VEXNU-561036 format. One record per residue (C-alpha): residue in one letter; x, y, z; residue number from 0. Coordinates in pm, 1 decimal. Layout:
REM VEXNU-561036
A;X;Y;Z;NUM
...
//
This chain:
REM VEXNU-561036
M;12345.8;8950.5;16278.6;0
A;12537.2;8663.5;16117.2;1
R;12367.5;8745.9;15790.3;2
L;12568.5;9069.5;15777.3;3
E;12901.7;8886.1;15769.6;4
V;13135.5;8943.1;15473.9;5
K;13493.7;8847.5;15398.4;6
I;13774.8;9066.7;15267.0;7
G;14070.8;8846.5;15180.9;8
N;14129.3;8647.7;15499.8;9
V;13954.8;8908.1;15713.0;10
V;13610.3;8806.4;15835.5;11
M;13394.2;9111.6;15910.0;12
K;13087.0;9063.7;16129.5;13
N;12918.1;9331.7;15919.4;14
P;13019.8;9517.2;15603.0;15
V;13104.9;9850.3;15767.7;16
T;13450.5;9983.3;15850.7;17
T;13600.1;10327.6;15897.1;18
A;13784.8;10526.7;15632.1;19
S;14151.8;10576.4;15706.9;20
G;14237.9;10929.3;15810.2;21
T;13892.8;11010.1;15944.5;22
F;13897.8;10785.7;16250.2;23
G;14242.7;10849.9;16392.2;24
F;14350.7;10543.5;16589.2;25
G;14010.8;10493.4;16746.0;26
K;14073.9;10630.8;17094.0;27
E;13846.3;10933.9;17065.2;28
M;13571.5;10740.3;16887.9;29
A;13576.1;10470.6;17156.7;30
E;13419.6;10733.5;17383.9;31
V;13120.4;10749.5;17146.0;32
F;13051.7;10380.0;17080.8;33
D;13194.3;10031.2;17130.0;34
L;13445.3;9977.5;16848.9;35
S;13371.5;9604.3;16866.0;36
L;13045.1;9679.1;16685.8;37
L;13234.4;9766.3;16367.5;38
G;13293.0;9512.3;16093.1;39
A;13656.7;9624.8;16099.3;40
I;13859.1;9915.0;16231.0;41
T;14068.7;10093.6;15969.3;42
V;14317.7;10333.8;16122.8;43
K;14511.3;10635.4;16005.3;44
G;14805.5;10603.9;15768.7;45
T;15124.3;10484.2;15937.5;46
S;15477.9;10538.4;15808.3;47
V;15821.1;10408.5;15911.0;48
E;15926.6;10733.4;16077.4;49
P;15698.0;11006.9;16216.4;50
W;15553.8;11247.0;15960.4;51
L;15476.1;11604.1;16064.9;52
G;15215.9;11667.8;15798.2;53
N;15139.1;11996.8;15625.5;54
P;15125.3;12348.8;15773.5;55
T;14794.1;12494.3;15889.1;56
P;14527.9;12580.9;15789.6;57
R;14477.0;12235.6;15644.1;58
I;14101.7;12174.7;15659.9;59
C;13814.0;12376.0;15518.9;60
E;13448.6;12315.3;15445.3;61
T;13313.2;12310.1;15091.4;62
P;12957.8;12274.7;14958.2;63
A;12848.7;11921.2;15054.9;64
G;13193.0;11822.9;15174.6;65
M;13534.4;11924.9;15297.2;66
L;13891.9;11964.7;15181.9;67
N;14182.1;11833.9;15386.4;68
A;14556.5;11866.9;15345.4;69
I;14663.8;11699.6;15669.0;70
G;14961.9;11544.6;15495.1;71
L;14935.3;11198.1;15654.2;72
Q;15066.2;11319.2;15989.6;73
N;15142.4;11026.7;16219.7;74
D;15383.0;10921.0;16494.9;75
G;15545.6;10637.1;16300.6;76
A;15540.7;10258.5;16319.2;77
E;15724.3;10219.5;16649.6;78
A;15480.4;10452.2;16826.5;79
F;15191.1;10263.5;16668.6;80
L;15319.4;9934.7;16809.0;81
A;15394.1;10078.0;17152.1;82
E;15102.3;10315.8;17202.7;83
K;14818.2;10260.5;16954.2;84
L;14802.7;9884.8;16904.5;85
P;14766.2;9783.1;17272.6;86
F;14453.2;9998.3;17295.5;87
L;14307.5;9867.3;16968.5;88
R;14357.1;9506.1;17080.2;89
R;14082.2;9557.9;17339.1;90
F;13815.4;9541.7;17072.6;91
D;13664.8;9242.2;16896.5;92
S;13696.0;9376.1;16542.6;93
P;13962.8;9302.3;16279.7;94
L;14224.2;9576.4;16244.2;95
I;14322.2;9716.3;15905.4;96
V;14630.5;9937.9;15911.0;97
N;14671.2;10190.7;15631.7;98
I;15040.0;10215.7;15536.5;99
V;15219.8;10503.1;15365.5;100
G;15566.0;10580.6;15235.1;101
H;15770.8;10781.1;14988.5;102
S;15949.5;10478.7;14845.1;103
V;15888.3;10109.1;14789.8;104
E;16140.7;10037.2;15063.2;105
E;15943.1;10245.6;15315.0;106
Y;15618.4;10059.6;15242.8;107
V;15794.7;9726.3;15278.8;108
K;15958.9;9833.8;15604.6;109
V;15624.0;9932.3;15759.1;110
A;15469.1;9603.1;15652.4;111
E;15761.7;9413.5;15803.1;112
M;15755.2;9612.8;16128.0;113
L;15382.1;9565.9;16181.4;114
G;15330.0;9230.5;16011.1;115
G;15434.5;9018.8;16305.0;116
A;15232.8;9210.9;16561.8;117
E;14937.4;9039.6;16724.1;118
G;14614.6;9215.3;16634.9;119
V;14707.8;9347.9;16289.8;120
D;14486.1;9166.2;16039.0;121
A;14539.2;9350.6;15710.4;122
F;14727.3;9628.4;15539.6;123
E;14564.8;9894.0;15322.6;124
I;14823.6;10040.8;15085.5;125
N;14779.3;10412.3;15026.8;126
V;14908.0;10442.3;14670.0;127
S;14831.7;10816.1;14658.4;128
C;15166.5;10892.8;14825.9;129
P;15428.0;11072.8;14613.6;130
N;15711.2;10846.5;14499.6;131
V;16038.5;11031.5;14558.7;132
S;16225.3;10818.7;14305.0;133
R;15981.5;10904.8;14026.4;134
G;15956.7;11279.5;14048.0;135
F;15700.3;11270.9;14330.0;136
L;15432.2;11120.1;14107.2;137
A;15188.5;10912.6;14311.6;138
F;15242.4;10536.1;14297.9;139
G;14878.8;10486.9;14207.2;140
T;14876.2;10695.7;13890.2;141
S;15046.8;10437.1;13668.4;142
V;15021.3;10063.0;13609.2;143
E;15397.2;10032.7;13661.3;144
G;15389.0;10219.7;13990.3;145
I;15096.4;10031.4;14136.5;146
T;15237.2;9697.2;14023.6;147
E;15571.9;9768.4;14186.6;148
I;15432.6;9872.8;14523.0;149
V;15171.6;9596.7;14550.7;150
K;15418.0;9321.5;14458.3;151
A;15668.3;9451.9;14711.4;152
V;15422.4;9474.3;15000.5;153
K;15259.6;9142.4;14914.6;154
G;15600.6;8979.4;14917.7;155
A;15676.0;9123.7;15261.3;156
T;15370.7;8997.6;15450.9;157
D;15126.1;8712.0;15480.9;158
K;14852.5;8951.5;15592.8;159
T;14560.9;9045.2;15368.9;160
V;14666.6;9328.6;15137.0;161
I;14413.1;9589.5;15027.7;162
T;14507.5;9854.2;14771.0;163
K;14339.2;10193.2;14817.2;164
L;14288.7;10347.1;14474.5;165
S;14303.7;10714.6;14387.3;166
P;14027.5;10869.3;14173.2;167
N;14272.3;11125.8;14033.9;168
V;14342.1;10917.1;13724.4;169
T;14193.4;10879.3;13378.3;170
D;14131.3;10503.6;13395.8;171
I;14082.0;10359.1;13742.6;172
V;13983.1;10016.8;13607.2;173
S;14323.1;9950.5;13448.4;174
L;14491.7;10041.3;13776.2;175
A;14254.1;9817.7;13971.3;176
E;14333.1;9530.0;13737.6;177
A;14705.9;9595.6;13776.2;178
A;14677.7;9587.6;14156.0;179
V;14491.7;9256.1;14148.1;180
K;14736.1;9105.5;13899.8;181
A;15021.3;9210.6;14130.0;182
G;14861.9;9018.9;14416.2;183
S;14626.3;9256.5;14597.5;184
D;14365.4;9055.4;14789.9;185
A;14111.1;9337.0;14779.0;186
L;14065.4;9698.0;14670.7;187
S;13929.3;10004.6;14845.6;188
L;13803.8;10312.5;14664.3;189
I;13789.4;10597.0;14637.2;190
N;14052.4;10807.5;14804.6;191
T;13987.4;11183.2;14797.1;192
L;13957.3;11394.9;14483.9;193
L;14216.0;11669.3;14441.8;194
G;14069.7;12018.8;14481.1;195
T;14124.4;12366.5;14620.1;196
S;13933.2;12655.5;14774.2;197
I;13984.7;13032.8;14755.2;198
D;13858.0;13303.6;14990.8;199
A;13733.3;13583.1;14765.5;200
K;13744.2;13839.7;15048.5;201
T;14109.1;13783.9;15137.6;202
R;14205.8;13666.8;14787.8;203
K;14401.7;13382.7;14944.9;204
F;14385.1;13003.9;14931.1;205
R;14200.6;12857.2;15227.9;206
L;14458.5;12578.7;15262.9;207
A;14823.9;12652.1;15332.7;208
N;14906.1;12362.0;15100.5;209
V;14687.3;12523.1;14826.4;210
T;14537.1;12187.5;14727.7;211
G;14371.3;11919.1;14936.8;212
G;14156.7;11610.5;14916.9;213
L;13783.9;11659.5;14863.0;214
S;13556.3;11421.7;15052.3;215
G;13196.7;11402.3;15168.5;216
P;12862.2;11376.3;14987.0;217
A;12994.0;11587.6;14698.4;218
V;13212.0;11298.6;14577.9;219
K;12954.8;11021.3;14615.3;220
P;12838.5;11005.6;14250.0;221
V;13199.0;10977.3;14132.9;222
A;13282.2;10715.0;14394.1;223
L;12971.9;10512.1;14319.8;224
R;13047.9;10503.8;13947.9;225
M;13408.6;10401.9;14005.4;226
V;13311.0;10125.5;14248.8;227
Y;13059.9;9994.0;13995.4;228
D;13318.0;9995.4;13714.7;229
V;13591.6;9832.9;13922.9;230
A;13369.7;9569.9;14087.2;231
R;13264.5;9446.3;13742.0;232
A;13624.8;9425.1;13623.3;233
V;13797.2;9237.9;13907.6;234
D;13734.8;8917.5;14099.5;235
V;13843.9;9038.6;14444.8;236
P;13632.2;9215.8;14709.5;237
V;13590.0;9591.3;14686.5;238
I;13548.5;9824.1;14984.0;239
G;13347.1;10124.7;14866.5;240
M;13380.1;10471.7;15016.4;241
G;13316.3;10831.8;14928.5;242
G;13025.7;11034.8;15064.0;243
I;12864.7;10759.6;15268.6;244
V;12659.9;10930.0;15540.1;245
T;12346.0;10717.5;15570.1;246
A;12251.3;10351.4;15546.6;247
E;12090.7;10420.7;15209.9;248
D;12422.6;10554.4;15082.4;249
A;12593.4;10236.0;15199.6;250
V;12331.1;10013.7;15039.2;251
E;12383.7;10190.9;14706.7;252
F;12753.9;10100.0;14717.3;253
L;12670.4;9738.1;14800.1;254
L;12423.3;9725.3;14512.5;255
A;12695.3;9867.3;14285.8;256
G;12922.7;9574.9;14373.7;257
A;13106.1;9668.0;14692.5;258
T;13146.5;9384.1;14942.1;259
A;13196.8;9631.3;15226.8;260
V;13186.7;10006.3;15281.7;261
A;13387.5;10260.8;15477.7;262
V;13247.3;10566.5;15653.9;263
G;13471.9;10872.5;15648.2;264
T;13364.7;11235.6;15648.0;265
G;13017.7;11130.8;15762.9;266
T;13172.3;11058.9;16104.1;267
F;13248.3;11430.9;16146.8;268
V;12880.6;11512.2;16101.3;269
N;12752.5;11219.6;16308.0;270
P;13015.5;11046.5;16523.8;271
A;12791.3;10737.7;16545.0;272
A;12730.4;10725.7;16168.0;273
A;12900.3;10387.9;16121.3;274
I;12680.0;10223.6;16386.2;275
D;12365.5;10382.8;16247.3;276
I;12461.7;10251.9;15903.3;277
I;12512.0;9896.7;16031.2;278
D;12164.7;9904.1;16185.3;279
G;12021.0;10061.3;15871.0;280
I;12162.7;9790.9;15641.8;281
D;12008.3;9524.0;15863.6;282
K;11674.0;9704.5;15849.4;283
Y;11697.3;9734.4;15469.9;284
L;11741.8;9358.1;15438.1;285
D;11432.2;9299.5;15651.8;286
E;11218.1;9549.9;15467.6;287
N;11313.4;9414.4;15127.1;288
G;11295.7;9042.0;15196.9;289
F;11667.5;8956.3;15185.9;290
E;11811.1;8688.5;15413.1;291
D;12178.6;8780.2;15377.4;292
V;12368.1;9097.2;15287.3;293
K;12562.2;8907.1;15021.5;294
E;12237.9;8874.5;14824.7;295
I;12239.2;9246.0;14740.7;296
I;12604.6;9282.1;14640.3;297
G;12627.0;9390.3;14277.1;298
I;12261.0;9333.9;14187.5;299
V;12189.6;9682.0;14054.0;300
S;12030.1;9673.4;13710.4;301
//
């Protein structure tokens, strides 16, 4: 399957399929379903300097064609990742992308420094949807200034490939994508979840304790596909597309729109082997349509 190989920064993926951070944990449970070495890359849950407890429950609910989550980036912190998660993940022959989170520039830099020297960590994905405590809890990724500051800082703290994960909760995602690339981001991933809420009419209460949460699943696919198309045309770095990818056809649409790779998120909850099925389906699509290499279909929509 060499013809499925793509490159994201310095990360060589044997196929263009990875997992979406936050939906795959740290891989241990999913390793019981399939061999993680079959993935183009493994992208794990957001990791912070210190442990984060996350939000109170309930923090997940179903919506038409999707789900809302308000997990709150719960994780055990960087030291626990190095001691407990990374040794397990090193068993697999797939590049490892670690999503990093923080409430300040200093926290992002600290995570990158703590994990950057560890064997087996190949790239960092910056979650710029985190609230910046020094700027009134506005997300880093909602302004050119914020995204520039965080990307420059992380890029200066590591020699690993840096991927910036963009939020769709903005008016102009292209300008933010361009700012991230100008600041040194080697690649972009999009989209993160769309902000939403859900109300139970019978109890007249919000279904999430946090009131709002991130909407994901097939419901967001048209928005994600449009944003990937717009961003891929505007920047000269690889784009990892995500948002509602459940089938191989979904993934192919993102590749046609300009994504170099794709990430499977909520689809994994419906079909735990979705990522593997999608890899096989992309290969089949190339055969059926007379393409020799997956790179031939990237961005060719007309």
